[in-house]
C-alpha positions as CSV (number, residue, x, y, z in Angstrom):
1,M,-3.1,21.7,-8.1
2,D,-4.2,23.2,-4.6
3,K,-7.7,21.8,-5.2
4,P,-8.5,19.3,-8.2
5,S,-11.3,19.6,-10.5
6,C,-14.2,17.4,-10.0
7,V,-14.6,17.7,-13.6
8,C,-11.5,15.8,-14.7
9,L,-11.8,13.1,-12.0
10,K,-14.0,10.2,-13.0
11,E,-16.1,7.9,-10.6
12,G,-14.6,4.3,-10.0
13,A,-11.8,5.3,-12.1
14,L,-8.7,3.8,-9.0
15,V,-9.6,0.0,-8.3
16,G,-7.4,-1.3,-5.4
17,I,-6.9,-4.9,-4.4
18,G,-5.7,-6.0,-0.9
19,N,-5.9,-7.1,2.3
20,P,-8.1,-5.3,4.9
21,L,-6.8,-5.0,8.3
22,L,-7.9,-3.5,11.9
23,D,-4.8,-2.2,12.9
24,I,-3.6,-2.9,16.9
25,S,-1.9,-0.1,17.6
26,A,0.4,0.6,21.0
27,I,3.7,2.1,21.9
28,V,6.1,-0.3,23.6
29,D,9.4,-0.7,24.1
30,D,12.1,-3.4,22.8
31,E,11.7,-5.9,24.9
32,L,7.7,-6.5,23.4
33,L,9.7,-7.1,20.2
34,K,12.7,-9.3,21.4
35,K,9.7,-11.6,23.0
36,Y,8.0,-12.4,20.3
37,G,10.9,-12.1,17.7
38,L,9.8,-9.5,16.1
39,Q,12.4,-5.8,14.3
40,P,11.9,-2.4,14.0
41,D,10.6,-0.9,10.9
42,D,9.8,-4.8,9.6
43,A,6.5,-5.9,8.3
44,I,5.9,-9.9,8.6
45,M,3.0,-12.1,8.8
46,A,1.8,-13.7,12.2
47,E,2.7,-17.2,13.2
48,E,1.4,-19.4,15.6
49,K,3.7,-17.6,18.1
50,H,2.7,-14.3,17.5
51,M,-0.7,-14.9,18.5
52,P,-1.2,-13.8,22.3
53,L,0.4,-10.3,20.9
54,Y,-2.8,-9.5,20.0
55,R,-4.4,-9.5,23.3
56,E,-1.2,-8.8,25.4
57,L,-1.6,-5.2,23.0
58,M,-5.1,-4.8,24.3
59,E,-5.0,-5.7,27.7
60,K,-1.3,-4.1,28.7
61,Y,-0.3,-1.2,26.5
62,K,-3.2,1.9,26.0
63,A,-3.9,0.4,22.8
64,E,-5.7,2.4,19.0
65,F,-7.9,0.6,17.0
66,I,-7.4,2.2,13.3
67,A,-8.8,1.2,10.1
68,G,-5.8,0.0,8.2
69,G,-4.8,-2.6,5.5
70,S,-1.9,-1.1,3.1
71,V,-4.1,-0.6,-0.1
72,Q,-7.0,0.3,1.4
73,N,-5.0,3.1,3.4
74,S,-3.6,4.3,-0.2
75,L,-6.8,4.8,-1.3
76,R,-8.0,6.5,2.0
77,V,-5.1,9.2,1.3
78,A,-5.8,9.3,-2.5
79,Q,-9.4,10.3,-1.8
80,W,-8.0,12.5,0.7
81,I,-6.1,14.6,-1.8
82,L,-8.8,14.2,-4.6
83,K,-11.5,15.9,-2.0
84,K,-14.3,14.0,-4.3
85,P,-16.0,10.5,-3.2
86,H,-15.7,7.3,-4.9
87,I,-12.8,7.8,-7.0
88,C,-11.7,4.9,-5.7
89,T,-12.9,1.3,-5.1
90,Y,-11.4,-1.1,-2.5
91,F,-11.6,-5.1,-3.1
92,G,-10.4,-7.4,-0.2
93,C,-12.3,-10.0,2.4
94,V,-13.3,-9.3,6.0
95,G,-15.0,-11.6,8.7
96,N,-19.2,-11.0,9.4
97,D,-18.1,-9.4,12.8
98,D,-17.6,-5.7,14.0
99,Y,-14.1,-5.2,12.9
100,A,-15.5,-5.4,9.2
101,K,-18.1,-3.4,10.2
102,I,-15.6,-0.3,11.8
103,L,-13.1,-1.1,8.8
104,K,-16.0,-0.7,6.3
105,E,-18.0,3.0,7.8
106,R,-14.4,4.2,8.4
107,A,-13.3,4.3,3.9
108,V,-16.8,4.7,3.1
109,A,-16.7,8.1,5.6
110,E,-13.4,8.9,3.5
111,G,-15.4,8.2,0.1
112,V,-14.0,5.0,-0.8
113,T,-16.1,2.5,-2.4
114,V,-16.0,-0.8,-0.5
115,H,-16.9,-4.3,-2.5
116,Y,-15.5,-6.7,0.3
117,Q,-16.4,-10.3,0.1
118,V,-17.4,-11.3,3.3
119,T,-16.4,-15.2,5.1
120,S,-18.1,-16.9,8.0
121,E,-15.3,-19.2,8.0
122,A,-12.5,-16.7,10.0
123,P,-12.8,-13.7,11.8
124,T,-11.7,-10.2,10.1
125,G,-7.9,-10.0,10.3
126,T,-5.7,-7.8,12.5
127,C,-2.0,-6.3,12.6
128,A,-0.3,-5.4,15.7
129,V,1.8,-2.3,15.1
130,L,4.4,-1.8,17.6
131,V,5.5,2.0,17.7
132,T,9.1,2.5,19.4
133,G,10.2,5.7,18.8
134,T,10.0,6.5,15.7
135,H,10.3,3.0,14.1
136,R,7.3,0.3,13.6
137,S,7.2,-3.1,13.4
138,L,4.2,-4.8,11.6
139,C,2.6,-8.6,12.6
140,A,-0.3,-9.5,11.0
141,N,-2.8,-12.1,11.3
142,L,-4.5,-12.0,8.4
143,A,-7.2,-14.4,9.4
144,A,-10.6,-13.5,7.1
145,A,-8.4,-11.7,4.3
146,Q,-6.4,-14.6,2.9
147,K,-9.8,-16.0,2.7
148,F,-10.5,-13.9,-0.9
149,T,-11.1,-15.7,-3.5
150,A,-10.7,-14.6,-7.3
151,D,-14.4,-15.7,-8.2
152,H,-15.5,-12.2,-5.9
153,L,-14.4,-10.5,-9.2
154,A,-17.0,-12.1,-10.8
155,K,-20.1,-10.2,-8.9
156,E,-21.9,-7.9,-11.0
157,E,-21.1,-5.2,-8.6
158,C,-17.3,-5.8,-9.0
159,K,-17.5,-6.6,-12.8
160,K,-19.1,-3.0,-13.0
161,S,-16.1,-1.3,-10.7
162,I,-13.3,-3.1,-13.3
163,E,-14.9,-1.9,-15.9
164,A,-15.3,1.8,-15.1
165,A,-11.4,1.6,-13.7
166,K,-8.6,3.3,-15.6
167,F,-6.1,2.6,-12.6
168,F,-5.2,-0.9,-10.3
169,Y,-3.3,-1.0,-8.0
170,A,-2.5,-4.0,-5.9
171,S,-0.2,-5.1,-2.9
172,G,2.6,-7.2,-2.5
173,F,1.4,-8.8,0.6
174,F,-1.8,-10.0,-1.6
175,V,0.6,-11.8,-3.8
176,A,0.4,-14.0,-0.6
177,V,-3.3,-14.2,-0.9
178,S,-5.0,-14.5,-4.1
179,P,-2.3,-14.0,-7.2
180,E,-4.7,-15.3,-9.9
181,A,-6.7,-12.2,-8.7
182,I,-4.3,-9.8,-9.0
183,M,-3.7,-11.7,-12.4
184,Q,-6.9,-11.4,-14.3
185,L,-7.1,-7.6,-12.9
186,A,-3.0,-6.9,-14.6
187,S,-4.5,-8.7,-17.7
188,H,-7.0,-6.7,-17.7
189,A,-5.3,-4.1,-17.7
190,H,-3.1,-4.9,-20.5
191,N,-5.6,-5.7,-22.7
192,R,-7.3,-2.1,-22.3
193,R,-4.2,-0.6,-21.8
194,H,-5.0,1.1,-18.6
195,S,-2.3,1.5,-16.2
196,F,-1.3,-1.5,-13.5
197,V,0.4,-0.3,-10.4
198,M,2.0,-2.7,-7.7
199,N,4.3,-2.7,-4.6
200,L,6.8,-4.5,-3.1
201,S,4.9,-4.2,0.5
202,A,7.9,-6.0,2.4
203,P,11.2,-8.1,2.2
204,F,9.4,-11.3,2.6
205,V,7.3,-10.8,-0.5
206,S,10.6,-11.2,-2.7
207,Q,12.1,-13.8,-0.5
208,F,8.9,-16.6,-0.2
209,F,6.9,-15.2,-3.4
210,K,9.2,-14.9,-5.7
211,E,7.2,-17.4,-8.6
212,P,4.2,-15.6,-8.4
213,L,5.7,-12.3,-8.1
214,E,7.6,-12.9,-11.5
215,K,5.0,-13.8,-13.2
216,L,2.8,-10.6,-12.7
217,L,6.0,-8.2,-12.9
218,P,5.9,-8.2,-16.9
219,Y,2.5,-6.4,-16.7
220,V,3.2,-3.7,-13.8
221,D,3.7,-0.2,-14.8
222,V,4.7,1.3,-11.9
223,L,6.2,-0.2,-9.4
224,F,7.5,0.8,-5.7
225,G,9.1,-0.5,-2.6
226,N,11.5,1.1,0.1
227,E,15.1,0.3,0.5
228,S,14.8,-2.8,2.3
229,E,12.7,-3.9,-0.4
230,A,14.4,-3.0,-2.8
231,E,17.5,-5.0,-1.5
232,A,15.1,-8.3,-1.2
233,F,14.1,-8.3,-4.8
234,A,17.6,-7.3,-6.0
235,K,18.8,-10.6,-3.8
236,A,15.6,-13.0,-5.0
237,F,16.2,-11.7,-9.2
238,N,19.8,-11.7,-8.6
239,I,20.6,-8.3,-9.2
240,T,24.4,-7.8,-8.1
241,S,24.6,-4.0,-7.6
242,T,23.9,-2.7,-4.1
243,D,23.2,0.8,-5.3
244,L,19.7,1.5,-5.1
245,Q,20.0,3.5,-8.1
246,Q,21.6,0.8,-10.2
247,V,18.6,-1.8,-8.7
248,A,15.9,0.8,-9.9
249,L,17.0,1.1,-13.3
250,R,17.7,-3.0,-13.6
251,I,14.2,-3.1,-12.3
252,A,12.6,-0.6,-14.8
253,A,14.3,-2.8,-17.4
254,M,12.6,-6.1,-16.7
255,P,10.6,-7.4,-19.3
256,K,7.6,-6.2,-19.6
257,V,4.4,-7.1,-21.9
258,N,3.9,-4.0,-22.9
259,E,7.2,-2.5,-24.2
260,S,6.3,0.6,-25.8
261,R,6.0,1.9,-22.1
262,K,8.7,1.4,-20.2
263,R,8.3,0.9,-16.2
264,V,8.8,3.3,-13.7
265,V,9.9,2.3,-10.6
266,V,9.5,4.2,-7.7
267,I,11.9,3.6,-4.3
268,T,11.6,5.3,-1.1
269,Q,14.6,5.9,1.0
270,G,12.9,7.4,4.6
271,C,14.5,10.8,4.8
272,D,16.9,10.3,1.6
273,P,15.8,11.7,-1.8
274,V,13.3,9.4,-3.2
275,I,14.4,7.5,-6.6
276,L,12.3,7.8,-9.5
277,V,13.1,5.8,-12.6
278,E,11.5,7.1,-15.9
279,N,12.0,6.5,-19.5
280,G,15.6,4.8,-18.4
281,E,16.4,7.9,-16.2
282,I,17.1,8.3,-12.8
283,S,15.6,11.6,-10.8
284,L,16.1,12.0,-6.9
285,I,13.8,13.9,-5.0
286,P,14.0,15.5,-2.1
287,V,12.3,14.3,1.3
288,S,11.0,17.0,3.7
289,V,12.6,16.5,6.7
290,L,10.4,17.0,10.2
291,A,12.0,17.3,13.8
292,R,12.0,14.3,15.9
293,E,9.7,16.2,18.1
294,Q,7.2,16.5,15.1
295,I,7.2,12.9,14.2
296,V,4.4,10.8,16.2
297,D,4.9,6.8,14.4
298,T,6.4,6.3,10.8
299,N,3.1,3.7,10.9
300,G,1.6,4.3,7.3
301,A,4.4,6.4,5.9
302,G,4.8,4.1,2.7
303,D,0.6,4.0,2.2
304,A,0.2,7.3,2.6
305,F,3.3,7.9,0.1
306,T,1.7,5.8,-2.6
307,G,-1.8,7.5,-1.9
308,G,-0.5,10.6,-2.6
309,F,1.2,9.1,-5.9
310,L,-2.0,7.3,-7.2
311,A,-4.0,10.4,-6.7
312,Q,-1.9,12.2,-8.8
313,M,-1.8,9.3,-11.5
314,V,-5.8,9.5,-11.6
315,L,-5.1,13.0,-11.9
316,G,-2.8,12.6,-15.2
317,A,0.3,14.7,-13.7
318,S,3.6,13.5,-14.2
319,Y,5.7,11.3,-12.5
320,K,7.7,13.9,-10.5
321,T,4.7,15.7,-9.6
322,A,3.4,12.2,-8.1
323,V,6.1,11.4,-6.2
324,K,6.1,14.9,-4.7
325,C,2.5,14.5,-3.8
326,G,3.4,11.1,-2.2
327,I,5.7,12.6,0.1
328,Y,3.4,15.6,1.2
329,S,1.1,12.7,2.0
330,A,3.6,10.9,3.9
331,T,4.5,13.9,5.7
332,H,1.3,15.0,6.8
333,I,0.8,11.1,7.4
334,I,3.9,10.6,10.0
335,Q,2.9,13.3,12.5
336,H,-0.6,12.1,13.2
337,S,-1.2,8.4,15.1
338,G,-1.5,5.6,12.7
339,C,-2.6,6.1,8.9
340,T,-4.7,8.8,9.9
341,F,-4.8,12.4,8.7
342,S,-7.1,15.8,9.8
343,G,-7.7,19.0,8.0
344,Q,-8.6,19.5,3.8
345,S,-5.2,18.6,1.9
346,C,-3.6,21.5,0.4
347,F,-0.9,19.6,-2.1
348,A,0.4,21.9,-4.3
349,D,3.4,21.6,-6.8
350,S,6.3,24.3,-6.8
């Protein structure tokens, strides 16, 4: 599997939908987090009090601009693993501005087909990435990203991409924007017996968007989350166990429209083993542990994990192999600034 054969890779096999954001990333101190009421390793939506943060990062710190947005990151990583362009297609909304051009140029250069909805009502969204040591705090100002409307999916180029795809991926973040659009893709995947994959994305999704999440969950074939996201989900959905393995089993057993295909649940735990639930059974898959000096920042690690996993799904690999590729991708990404990579991918399942 060092170099996937292009014969088995169908263009447009994977469709993703999410919030395209330009990351404004900087190494900061704890005082800046306190100033804006932010926590290390958290992800929140910006409020009015956070708006000065973006300019402060640019004016007072050595800020980098990195093409971001959770789903777009994952698709870029999937393309890096797959080594053949145009396997992944991305939907999201941007402003009519230079930030949107940067995002599109980066995505297209890395092989992703982009079908942005463009709005003149708001600028392209940004995400403040505050790096403290090996921790990162995300504060997203969705702006144009939250202007996405489900009717964009009815455009001819989007319809063609949806018809071509066999795998569909949505972030939990996007539940706050257009649950209708996600449901369209989820229903389409179910009707065609394709795979619908979703990520819990952040604790606030389960906390504040339980109702739309509950409607989508029966369509989810594969669900991702980290420890804090799984704990927030358990609390919101009245799962009383605090044991993450038991939580994963409970999530996998929740109602599903296609009962013949059991839900797969994947919970990452930082440097602890990844929890994989498949057919109601738990596997613990160890993570490669890096020395502290090898880690540049952890921003994008979760997106990279998902991207590596999705790439193996497209290739028809086992879920255990998909987890290992996710670990490989995340391990590579955290040795770079933001969700960026260098050289060719060389994943091989040992």
